[in-house]
N, C-alpha and C positions, 0 to 999 in steps of 0.2 A: 533471389532475382534472378532473371535470366535476359540477356540483350540478343536477340537476334541478331547474326549479322551473316557475309556472305559464306562463310566458312563452317557455320554451325552455332552453338549455343554458348555462351560466355558467361560465368559468374561476375555479378557486379555488386560491390560492397553496399550497404544501406545506409540509413541515415543517421547522423551523427546530432546529439542533443547535448547541449551544455546548462549545466547547473551554476549558480553562482548565490548563497544566501545572502551576499550583501549587496550587490549591485543588479541581481536577476529581478524579473518581474513575470508574474504568472501569466500575464497577457501577451508575452511574447511565445513564441511558437519555439525557440529554445534551438534552433536548427544553425543559429549564425553565434560564434563566439561572443560576438558584439552585443548581443540581444539575448542573454541567457534567461531559464526559468529559475525561480528564487524558492519554492516551497518543494518536501516532499508529498506534500498531498497532489499537488500537479503530477509531480513526475509518476507517482504511484498510477494513474491515469493513462499514462502512454502505454500503447499497445506495443510493443518491442518485437521486431521480424528479424530474419535473416540477416546478419551483417551489421545490423544497427548497434551503435555505441551510445552509451549513458555515461557523460563525463562529467566530474565534480571538480570545480576549481579547486588548485591547491591552497590550502590556507583557510578554507571554507568551513563553515560549521552549521551543523543540521540537529534540531532538537526532535525526537520521532521515532517514527520507523520508517525506514525502507523496505517495500515490498512492491519489487517490480513486475512486470507482465509480460509473457509472453515466450517463444520459442526460438531457438536458432537452429542452425543448420550444420552437419558435420563439416562443411567446407567454409562457411560464414557464422559461425558462432556470434552471439551478442557480448559485448563486451562491456562490463560497469568498472570504469575504473576513474582517474582523474587527469586534468590537464594543466597544464603552465609548471612552473616551478615551486618549490617550497614543500611545506610539511603536507603531508595525507589529508585529505579532508577527513573530518572527523564527525562521526554519527554519537550522538548522547540519546539512549533510550530512556535512561532516567527513571527507570522501572516502570515507566508507563506500557511496557508490553514486554511478552516472553520474550521474544530477539527483538533486538536492534534492526538487525538487517535479516528479512525472512524471505529465502529463495523455494518458492512454494510451484509444485508442477511446472517447472521450467526444464529444460534440455539444452546442451549445447549454449551453456553459457560460463564467462569468466568473469569472476569477481577478483579486481585486485587493486592493493595499493589504497585502502581506506583504515581507516582508525575508527575502532568501535569500543562502547563502553555502555553498561547497562547498568547502573547504580541507583536503585530504590532507595526510599529511607529506611524500610527494613528488609531483611532477605526473604526472598520468597521461592518456593519449589519451582523447577523446571526452567526459572531464567537464564538464560544465555546472551552471549553476544551476538552471535550468527547461527543462524538456523536451516539447514538446507532439507526439505519437506517434498515428499511424493506421495499421493493418495489417489488410489482408483486411476493410477495413471498407465499402468504398463511399465515399461523398462526405460528409464531415464538415461540418455547417454550424454559422455562428454560436459560434465560439472566441474570446473576447476576453482579452487579459491586459491590466492595468490599474494605473498608479499603483505597479508593483512595484520595489523597491529591491534590487538584485542586484549583490553585490559578493564581492571574493577569490573567486573561483574558479581553482584553479590545475590547467587541463587543459595539456596539451602545448603547446609553441610551434613543434612541427614540423606544417606543415599535411599531407604525406605520412604520418604516423603516426596522423592522426587530430584533431590539434587539440583545440579544447576553446571553449567559448562560454558566454556569458552566457545566451542563449536560442538553443535549436537545436530547429527543428520538423522533422518527417520523416513522410513518406507514402510506403505501398509495400503490399507482398502479392504473392505468387505467384497466389493464388487468385482474388483479385477485386483488382482496381483499385481503388486508395484516392486519393483528394484532397480538401484542404481549398476549401471555397466559403465565403468568409467567415470570414477569421482577421485580428483586429484587436489589432494591439499599439501601445498608446499609454500617454504619459505616463510610462514607465517610466526610472529612474536606473540606468545600467549602470557600475560602478567598479572596476578593478583585477581584471578578467576576463581569461584567458588561454585562447587566443589571441585571440578573435575576439565581436563584440557578438551581433550578430543574423545567423544562418544557418540553412540548411536543406538537405534534400536530396530528391528526387523523381524522378519518370521525365523524365529530361532527355534521352536519347536520341529523335531523331525518327521512329525505325520504332516506340517504345513511347511515343510522347507522350501525355502525359494531366495537363495543365498544372493548377497550383492556380489558384484564380480569386477575385477580389476580395479580394486581400491586401493590406491597411494598416497601413503602420508610421510614425506619426505623433509627433512632440512628443515624442521620447526625447532623453537626454543620455548620451552615452558617452564617460566620462573614462577615462584613463589606459588604453585598450584597446591592446595592441600591432601587432594584424593586421588582419583585414578588420573594417571596421565593421557595415554592413547590406548582405547580399548575397542578393537571392531569386533561388532557382533553380527552374528549371522550373514558371514561371507565367506567367499570360498575364493583363496588365492589372494588375500591381503599381502601387501607389500608395505613394512613399515621400516624407514632407514634414514641414518643420518641425522636422528633428532637429539635434542638434549632435554633432558627434565632435571630441574635441580632447585635447591633452596626451598624444600618443601615446609611451610610453615607447620607448627604442632597446632591445628586450630580443631582438628575431629574430636567427636564425643568419644567416650570410652570404648563405646559399643563398635565403634564404625571399623570397617576392614576397608583398605585401598592398597594399590601398587602402582608401579612405574608403568610399564607397558605391556599389554595383555591381550591374547584373545579369549571371546566367551560365544561359546557354542559356535565356532568356526571351524572351517577346515582348511588345510595347507597354506597356513600364515606363515610369513618368514617375517622374523623380526631381526636385522644386521644394521650393523656400524653406528648404534646408539649409545648413549652416555646416559645415565640415569646414576642420581646422587641424593642425598641428604632424605630420602624417604621416612616420613617422621608416624605414619597413622599408627592409631592404638593396637590394629591387628593387621596380618600380612604386612604390608609395608617393604615387599622385597623387590628388587629392581626391575625382575621380570619374571613372567608367569604364564604357564600354558595351561587353561583352565577348562571349566565345567564343558563338557558336550563337544570337545575340540579333537580333531584328529590331524595327524601329520603337523603339527606346529615345529619350525626348524627355530630355534634361537643361537644368532651365531654371530661372530666377531663383534661383540659387544664390549661396552667398559661398564662394570657396576662397582659402585663405591661408596661408601660410608652409608647405606641404608638400614637403619634399626632394625628390619625384620629380616634383612638377610638378602641373598643374592638370588635364589629360584625358587619358585613355589611351582609345582606341577601338582595338580588337586582335581578330583571328581568326585561326586555325591553316590553313594553307593543306593540310597534307599529314592532314587529318582532314575526311572528306566525309560524304555519305549513306552509311549509315542514322543515321549517328549527329549530323552536324554540317549545318545546313542554310545555315549562314553567318551571316556580320554583314551586315543591311543596313538603310538608311534611318536612321542614327543623326544625331538634332537636337540640337545644341548652341546655346541660345539666350539670349540677357539674362541671362546671368551676368557676375559680376566675379570677377578671379583676381588676388589682390595678392601678390607676393614667393612666388611658385612656382617650384620648380625648384632646391634649395638641396644637393643632395646633395654632400657632402665627403669621405665615409668609405665604406669598404667595396671589393669588388671591381668595383663599378659606378661608384664615383668617376669625377664627370668625364660622366656620362648622365642629365641630368635636364631633358628638353626641357618647355617649357609644353606642349605638345600631342604627345603621341606616337600616331600611327596606324601600325599594322603587321600586315599581312597583308592578304588579300583582301578587305579592308571596302568596300562599295558604297554609294556613294548617301548619302554623308555631307552635312549642311548645317549648317555651323557660321557663326551670325551674329547681329550686334546685341549682343556681347559686350564689357568693357572688360577688357584685360590690360595691367596695371603690372607693370613688371621695374625694381625699383630696381638699385642698383649690387649686384654680388654681393660677397661678405664675402671671397672667397679667389679667385685666379686660375686653381685650376684646376676651378671649377664650370662647369658645362654653359651656355651662353650661348645655346641655340638656342631660338627659339621654336616652331617645328613641326620633328620629324622623322619622316619616315617611312620604313620598311623592311621586309623580304618576310619575316615569321614564316610559317615551314613553305611558302613558295611564292611564288605571285603578290602583288602590289604592290597597295596602295589605288587605289580606281579611283573616278570622278566625285564629289571632294569639292569643294564650294562654300566658300569664305569671303567674307563679305558683311557689310559694313558695322559692321564690328570698329574697337575701337581700340586699334593696339599702341602703348604709351609704355614707352621703355628708357631707363636712363641709362646702362649701357654698351654697348658695339657689342654688337648680337643677330645671329644668324644663322638662316638657315633651310634645312633640306636636305631634298631630295625624293628623292632617290636616281631609279628608274625608275617613279615614279607615273604614273598615266594620269589625264587629264580632269580633272588639279585648276584651279581657276579663283579667282581673286582680283577681287573688284568691291567698288567703293565703299569702301575701308577707308582708316584712319587710320593711317599711321605717323610716330611723333615719335621722333626719336633716330636713331642712327647703326647701319645694318644694313649686312650682307655678304650676298651673293646674294637682293637684293630680289625678292621676285616681280612679274611683270608684273601691274598693276593699270590699265587705262585711265582710270580716274576716282579714282586715289589721291590723298589729303591729306595732303601733309608739312607739318604744321603743326601749331601749340599747339591741342588740341581745346577749351581754355578750361573747364578744371573748376572748381566752387568752391575745391575744396581739393585737395592731393595727399596720400596714404596710400603710406605706403612699408613696412607690413608690422606685424605685432603687433596690429593693432587688432580687436579681437572684437564682433560684435553688428552685425545688418544697422543700426541706428540712423547708426554712423559712415558708411555707403555715400552717403548724401546729398550726401557731398562730392563724388562723381561726377557731382552733376545739372550740366548745361550753362550758363554764362553769357549773357547775352544777347550776340550776334554772334559765337556759336560756329561755326566754319567748318561742324560737324556738322548744324547746322540744317539741314534740307530738301536735305541731299544724298545721302541714302540711295538705294539702289535695292530698287525694291519685293520685297518677298518675302510671296508669298500663304501663307495656310494658316501664319499667324503666332502663333499662341495668343490673339491679340486684345488684349494688355496687354503694357507693359513691366514693367522692373524693378520701378519703385517704383507699378506698379498703375494709370499713366494708360493710357487707351484707344489702341489701336493700329488703324489703317483695316484694312479687310479684304481690300483689295488690296495690302498691304504699308507698313513704316515708311517716315516721311518723312525721320527723321534719324539718323544713324550715332550707336553706341552703344547703351548701355541704356535710356536715356530717351527717351522720345517729347516732345521740347519742342515748347509751343505759343508761345515767345518770340518 
């Protein structure tokens, strides 16, 4: 809205609507705190506009679906949140709706400080807590989900049947191509949601490519999520940072595949400063992944530990090509720390859980300045491969560089390359006993001299200071220069523009 004054046009805030399930009345206009609206049916009839606020009283509780209507403005977005002091207002879908909160064909809207559940009598495919959807809309700008507590959503555990999610966002349409530009999901807590945490669908085929832009997921905690954690699909430039995924329960059927944080059919994804642990999916179950039809994925400054499937998967199917699949090119994995990953001891894939799994025609991978700690495996049948390359659907991986990494193992470990092409190892540290040790002209076979050794189960980035190098470490000054290296190490120290001087995740100046 605009108020005309003597000096021009000035934006004016919109209307505030108040909701209270206990003291409200649907006959009230809801524009006064003392006279709130009562039901979701009444609220869903409101047409919200620029600067409007839809506020639910702290501690109130609603059964059904919240599906607001309207569009905000860049300078005056719609706000959906809470008022008063106390617990977040709670919304229980009770399985009666695919989504408890459904944001449909809206833009410039912020949804914050709500508690959301969606538990039905039986699990159902595509059930979710919050769904953000645009259809035949064009570009939707400025959508934020913030400080939401989403828990106990019983979607299907089967991915092919539709799965289920805490948050699912979807863009599509046959008449008007639609996408998100500026979707922010931050500071949310997701608990006991089946199957997945934060996922989406969009125009993923390369012949209809219309990627979402400026997607950011940050500072979210995913607890007891059995399937995929955070998966941006059909995005260009997504940023996934400072999230925690942990305590994944062993719930998926034996044929199911899932992993922690990974892009699918996306370009220029940055995944950084995340901690993923305890993944137990029957297949995959890595902390991180650069997957099918992705280009220029960067996985950096992350902490992966105690994931049964391993640390990183890089993969692409060779039997699917254009117009669907452009391939997996240019994955960078740098300045990460992996501790005790690769522990699969159950199911039909028991015995397969390499630290790195690189599968199919993945091109131009760079894996450098990481720390890989492999303690003694608790069972003899558990995989002891550090790297496993194979040929999903056709050609093998090609042009993969491993440089300046520290590999430290307590058991004997193995490397399996198959028919890979142009894999190179440069200036890595290998401490422990290995089979098929790759040729590395400047390999160091000595103790890297960490401050302390961690063997698994340690949570939080603070404990990783244990991996700072002691004075006299053979890693100091022994690195291969790698340009375009991100300009900082795991601990925030600057890295020279022409490449690191030290092996491992710390650019030590000692």
